[in-house]
BASE-250931 format. One record per residue (C-alpha): residue number from 1; z, x, y. Coordinates in steps of 0.05 Angstrom, whole numbers. Layout:
% BASE-250931
REC  num       z       x       y
REC  NUM       Z       X       Y
...
% end
This chain:
% BASE-250931
REC  num       z       x       y
REC    1    2271    1554    1291
REC    2    2290    1615    1251
REC    3    2225    1617    1216
REC    4    2182    1631    1272
REC    5    2166    1699    1299
REC    6    2182    1715    1363
REC    7    2139    1762    1403
REC    8    2163    1777    1474
REC    9    2101    1796    1529
REC   10    2028    1766    1532
REC   11    1994    1830    1541
REC   12    1934    1872    1502
REC   13    1990    1886    1442
REC   14    2032    1818    1444
REC   15    1973    1772    1448
REC   16    1943    1814    1387
REC   17    2008    1817    1355
REC   18    2009    1740    1353
REC   19    1938    1736    1327
REC   20    1956    1777    1265
REC   21    2017    1746    1256
REC   22    1993    1678    1257
REC   23    1931    1690    1223
REC   24    1972    1718    1160
REC   25    2001    1647    1159
REC   26    2074    1648    1199
REC   27    2087    1608    1259
REC   28    2090    1640    1318
REC   29    2131    1642    1386
REC   30    2098    1679    1445
REC   31    2149    1688    1509
REC   32    2111    1706    1572
REC   33    2150    1725    1641
REC   34    2084    1705    1680
REC   35    2047    1646    1693
REC   36    1983    1667    1651
REC   37    1979    1716    1598
REC   38    1939    1784    1599
REC   39    1949    1798    1679
REC   40    1945    1873    1667
REC   41    1886    1866    1618
REC   42    1846    1826    1688
REC   43    1841    1882    1711
REC   44    1832    1947    1667
REC   45    1772    1979    1674
REC   46    1767    1953    1748
REC   47    1760    1885    1722
REC   48    1709    1895    1667
REC   49    1763    1918    1609
REC   50    1741    1979    1569
REC   51    1774    1956    1510
REC   52    1766    2008    1461
REC   53    1716    2068    1443
REC   54    1668    2075    1391
REC   55    1700    2136    1351
REC   56    1743    2152    1296
REC   57    1805    2161    1287
REC   58    1813    2242    1299
REC   59    1769    2236    1363
REC   60    1823    2175    1383
REC   61    1886    2220    1362
REC   62    1850    2275    1409
REC   63    1847    2233    1466
REC   64    1914    2207    1457
REC   65    1955    2265    1485
REC   66    2024    2227    1485
REC   67    2033    2224    1409
REC   68    1977    2202    1390
REC   69    1989    2227    1314
REC   70    2039    2178    1310
REC   71    1981    2127    1307
REC   72    1942    2151    1264
REC   73    1970    2100    1211
REC   74    1958    2037    1256
REC   75    1890    2066    1280
REC   76    1872    2073    1201
REC   77    1897    1996    1193
REC   78    1859    1969    1259
REC   79    1806    2027    1296
REC   80    1753    2008    1341
REC   81    1708    1979    1293
REC   82    1755    1929    1268
REC   83    1767    1914    1331
REC   84    1697    1905    1359
REC   85    1690    1857    1292
REC   86    1746    1823    1316
REC   87    1720    1801    1384
REC   88    1641    1796    1367
REC   89    1648    1758    1296
REC   90    1715    1721    1306
REC   91    1728    1710    1376
REC   92    1652    1699    1397
REC   93    1654    1758    1451
REC   94    1586    1802    1458
REC   95    1597    1873    1459
REC   96    1565    1935    1500
REC   97    1579    2012    1487
REC   98    1567    2050    1549
REC   99    1567    2121    1564
REC  100    1627    2166    1531
REC  101    1620    2115    1468
REC  102    1670    2064    1522
REC  103    1666    1991    1498
REC  104    1659    1932    1542
REC  105    1648    1861    1541
REC  106    1581    1841    1553
REC  107    1596    1802    1619
REC  108    1623    1855    1647
REC  109    1684    1806    1665
REC  110    1754    1826    1632
REC  111    1773    1750    1631
REC  112    1728    1740    1577
REC  113    1768    1777    1534
REC  114    1834    1747    1549
REC  115    1797    1678    1552
REC  116    1782    1693    1479
REC  117    1846    1719    1458
REC  118    1873    1658    1486
REC  119    1827    1612    1447
REC  120    1843    1645    1381
REC  121    1919    1636    1396
REC  122    1908    1568    1417
REC  123    1867    1552    1343
REC  124    1918    1589    1312
REC  125    1971    1543    1341
REC  126    2014    1603    1374
REC  127    2067    1566    1409
REC  128    2063    1599    1487
REC  129    2114    1593    1531
REC  130    2102    1622    1599
REC  131    2150    1640    1654
REC  132    2196    1659    1607
REC  133    2242    1725    1612
REC  134    2279    1757    1559
REC  135    2343    1792    1578
REC  136    2380    1802    1519
REC  137    2358    1816    1445
REC  138    2407    1785    1394
REC  139    2440    1814    1332
REC  140    2472    1791    1272
REC  141    2536    1818    1262
REC  142    2508    1873    1211
REC  143    2463    1884    1269
REC  144    2405    1863    1242
REC  145    2353    1816    1299
REC  146    2373    1746    1307
REC  147    2328    1728    1368
REC  148    2330    1722    1440
REC  149    2367    1702    1500
REC  150    2329    1679    1573
REC  151    2343    1689    1638
REC  152    2358    1615    1637
REC  153    2406    1629    1581
REC  154    2367    1599    1535
REC  155    2355    1626    1460
REC  156    2307    1629    1406
REC  157    2327    1650    1341
REC  158    2291    1697    1288
REC  159    2299    1743    1231
REC  160    2234    1784    1273
REC  161    2218    1799    1340
REC  162    2159    1841    1372
REC  163    2180    1872    1439
REC  164    2114    1888    1466
REC  165    2129    1881    1546
REC  166    2092    1934    1574
REC  167    2109    1997    1612
REC  168    2127    2011    1682
REC  169    2058    2015    1721
REC  170    2025    1958    1758
REC  171    2093    1922    1760
REC  172    2062    1857    1801
REC  173    2029    1846    1734
REC  174    2098    1833    1692
REC  175    2109    1909    1675
REC  176    2176    1921    1705
REC  177    2210    1965    1652
REC  178    2252    1915    1626
REC  179    2227    1936    1555
REC  180    2259    1999    1563
REC  181    2332    1966    1577
REC  182    2322    1913    1525
REC  183    2310    1968    1467
REC  184    2357    2016    1500
REC  185    2415    1964    1499
REC  186    2403    1956    1426
REC  187    2407    2030    1412
REC  188    2341    2060    1425
REC  189    2328    2128    1464
REC  190    2282    2117    1521
REC  191    2236    2182    1534
REC  192    2235    2195    1606
REC  193    2176    2150    1640
REC  194    2123    2190    1692
REC  195    2064    2161    1712
REC  196    1994    2176    1673
REC  197    1929    2162    1698
REC  198    1945    2157    1773
REC  199    1917    2181    1837
REC  200    1942    2241    1862
REC  201    1969    2267    1933
REC  202    1945    2329    1963
REC  203    1988    2384    2003
REC  204    1917    2382    2052
REC  205    1911    2330    2095
REC  206    1841    2330    2105
REC  207    1816    2281    2052
REC  208    1842    2230    2099
REC  209    1778    2246    2146
REC  210    1741    2223    2094
REC  211    1775    2169    2066
REC  212    1729    2118    2020
REC  213    1685    2173    2009
REC  214    1660    2169    1934
REC  215    1619    2234    1899
REC  216    1579    2222    1849
REC  217    1565    2273    1787
REC  218    1616    2325    1811
REC  219    1658    2379    1770
REC  220    1731    2380    1783
REC  221    1772    2440    1753
REC  222    1848    2441    1753
REC  223    1895    2508    1746
REC  224    1960    2522    1740
REC  225    1996    2588    1749
REC  226    1919    2614    1763
REC  227    1904    2591    1691
REC  228    1850    2538    1678
REC  229    1885    2482    1657
REC  230    1833    2426    1654
REC  231    1767    2405    1670
REC  232    1730    2341    1678
REC  233    1655    2321    1700
REC  234    1646    2242    1735
REC  235    1655    2211    1801
REC  236    1713    2223    1850
REC  237    1738    2190    1913
REC  238    1774    2211    1967
REC  239    1829    2170    1992
REC  240    1884    2175    2059
REC  241    1934    2209    2008
REC  242    1889    2257    1965
REC  243    1846    2240    1914
REC  244    1831    2187    1860
REC  245    1767    2163    1819
REC  246    1747    2170    1741
REC  247    1759    2251    1737
REC  248    1825    2248    1775
REC  249    1852    2197    1735
REC  250    1837    2241    1668
REC  251    1858    2299    1696
REC  252    1925    2277    1716
REC  253    1957    2265    1651
REC  254    1953    2337    1653
REC  255    1976    2356    1721
REC  256    2027    2306    1728
REC  257    2083    2335    1685
REC  258    2070    2401    1727
REC  259    2075    2379    1787
REC  260    2133    2327    1779
REC  261    2172    2401    1755
REC  262    2138    2438    1819
REC  263    2106    2401    1868
REC  264    2039    2443    1896
REC  265    2040    2492    1830
REC  266    1972    2456    1818
REC  267    1912    2474    1856
REC  268    1841    2430    1849
REC  269    1768    2459    1855
REC  270    1716    2417    1865
REC  271    1644    2432    1850
REC  272    1604    2388    1895
REC  273    1537    2417    1871
REC  274    1544    2431    1795
REC  275    1471    2422    1781
REC  276    1455    2488    1813
REC  277    1485    2557    1800
REC  278    1512    2597    1854
REC  279    1449    2632    1872
REC  280    1402    2562    1869
REC  281    1447    2534    1913
REC  282    1437    2597    1964
REC  283    1361    2577    1958
REC  284    1374    2510    1964
REC  285    1410    2528    2033
REC  286    1364    2584    2058
REC  287    1306    2530    2051
REC  288    1349    2478    2099
REC  289    1364    2524    2150
REC  290    1291    2550    2155
REC  291    1265    2480    2162
REC  292    1319    2473    2210
REC  293    1313    2536    2245
REC  294    1320    2511    2313
REC  295    1383    2472    2297
REC  296    1461    2487    2300
REC  297    1500    2506    2232
REC  298    1532    2436    2247
REC  299    1466    2397    2251
REC  300    1431    2424    2191
REC  301    1478    2403    2133
REC  302    1448    2329    2130
REC  303    1405    2342    2070
REC  304    1455    2382    2030
REC  305    1523    2333    2049
REC  306    1549    2268    2068
REC  307    1550    2254    2131
REC  308    1629    2249    2134
REC  309    1641    2317    2090
REC  310    1604    2354    2143
REC  311    1656    2353    2188
REC  312    1703    2382    2131
REC  313    1658    2432    2107
REC  314    1642    2468    2177
REC  315    1712    2471    2186
REC  316    1739    2502    2122
REC  317    1674    2545    2122
REC  318    1693    2579    2181
REC  319    1627    2588    2212
REC  320    1621    2571    2278
REC  321    1588    2493    2288
REC  322    1549    2519    2342
REC  323    1517    2574    2317
REC  324    1442    2572    2306
REC  325    1422    2572    2233
REC  326    1378    2631    2241
REC  327    1436    2672    2265
REC  328    1481    2651    2203
REC  329    1494    2720    2164
REC  330    1488    2731    2085
REC  331    1565    2738    2080
REC  332    1571    2671    2121
REC  333    1525    2634    2077
REC  334    1554    2666    2011
REC  335    1624    2635    2042
REC  336    1591    2572    2044
REC  337    1559    2568    1976
REC  338    1624    2585    1942
REC  339    1659    2528    1985
REC  340    1616    2478    1961
REC  341    1625    2506    1886
REC  342    1707    2504    1897
REC  343    1721    2460    1946
REC  344    1802    2474    1943
REC  345    1858    2429    1940
REC  346    1931    2431    1923
REC  347    1959    2375    1884
REC  348    2026    2362    1917
REC  349    2044    2305    1876
REC  350    2025    2245    1832
REC  351    2017    2172    1872
REC  352    2086    2133    1847
REC  353    2088    2097    1774
REC  354    2074    2029    1801
REC  355    2002    2063    1823
REC  356    1989    2092    1752
REC  357    1941    2058    1702
REC  358    1980    2074    1643
REC  359    2062    2093    1632
REC  360    2076    2161    1597
REC  361    2144    2160    1561
REC  362    2185    2103    1532
REC  363    2215    2083    1471
REC  364    2218    2149    1424
REC  365    2170    2149    1370
REC  366    2219    2178    1327
REC  367    2253    2112    1318
REC  368    2195    2079    1303
REC  369    2156    2073    1223
REC  370    2090    2090    1236
REC  371    2068    2051    1187
REC  372    2095    1987    1206
REC  373    2120    1999    1281
REC  374    2193    1974    1259
REC  375    2248    2000    1289
REC  376    2286    2052    1252
REC  377    2355    2025    1282
REC  378    2348    1951    1281
REC  379    2323    1921    1222
REC  380    2275    1863    1245
REC  381    2253    1885    1311
REC  382    2185    1920    1323
REC  383    2151    1953    1381
REC  384    2072    1957    1405
REC  385    2040    1981    1464
REC  386    2051    2009    1532
REC  387    2129    2015    1510
REC  388    2119    2059    1462
REC  389    2124    2136    1478
REC  390    2043    2141    1473
REC  391    1988    2152    1517
REC  392    1929    2176    1531
REC  393    1864    2187    1573
REC  394    1813    2139    1604
REC  395    1758    2110    1567
REC  396    1794    2056    1525
REC  397    1836    2096    1490
REC  398    1904    2069    1514
REC  399    1879    1994    1500
REC  400    1858    2010    1427
REC  401    1926    2036    1425
REC  402    1962    1973    1445
REC  403    1913    1934    1405
REC  404    1928    1975    1341
REC  405    2000    1972    1355
REC  406    2002    1902    1366
REC  407    1964    1888    1300
REC  408    2001    1926    1257
REC  409    2063    1900    1288
REC  410    2049    1827    1278
REC  411    2028    1836    1202
REC  412    2086    1872    1188
REC  413    2130    1824    1215
REC  414    2095    1768    1190
REC  415    2106    1795    1123
REC  416    2177    1808    1132
REC  417    2191    1729    1146
REC  418    2150    1714    1084
REC  419    2188    1750    1045
% end
């Protein structure tokens, strides 16, 4: 069907492109390689789906360190207010705003977002075909888009195609990097991809001793060549390979490019007691030691630290674990305070791209029209979502970027078919 808009990929960007295009009045064919739609959406935000951030365009751009300014036009056309209105008014999903202006479905269920989008597409009579893997973009003799070819050999033809197959993170959800090969085959440049928002491996092995320990409300700072690179306040998780959790995922965006070039070049300092100054923490420790004056050092930290972390701190402090607390010197206590305020780790490398929440890199933005998401190289080809070289921090920024690109690409592609 020549008049049918083809959209490849039924994630956040693809479904939104299908929605906006169908709402504009064109017939839409949505092709998805998985059996179900929105598989990656279902696991975002730990299954809660942080779908946007209730802020303005300038703040959104600032939180998209990977080419955020490229999305200025798209975010103006379809930003957080428009997205929230669509879900609450048109799709019937109540939303709530939490700390940091993060927006979630009121139910805390990502499946409600996916179900609502599926219902919206059904009402708009979008034709959805699952388990359909696209292996080639077809072009006319003049070079314009002409449709797609599937792995089965089946072909669908159209003068407008939206490519929204995701990046290369979480390949189990269908984001296997097919989009890069498809784009590259028609002449597009692929900026080398790397994991963004990803757990980090450490040189030190002691995190393995406290695997599974989650620390709340800590302050984490990363340094590169002795200079402060970034800092985050929030929750951190120790793992068998190093560190993870919200603060680490946010810091990873700046850390990963450096450690990929120079493994071990970035150091991490964790303030376990950010609410206390060094002097206040010292007085707190003195009170604890006075309370446990008859105990050995190894048995005097129970009210100060999580149980599993105590052996690690004892070892790193260099204080004899059997030493009675009343014999601990001022210098030793000062060393302990410094350790608790600046617990050191060295970042060796990121976890694999397959474990990243977001892929950085992708189709070069210089080859895409930011107002329409249309390729500057191939007439009728549009891009949307994670395959584009745009990425951001945690907080709903990446999903908003995907939804905005999808919405704009769908409208522009629909307009092309109607012209």
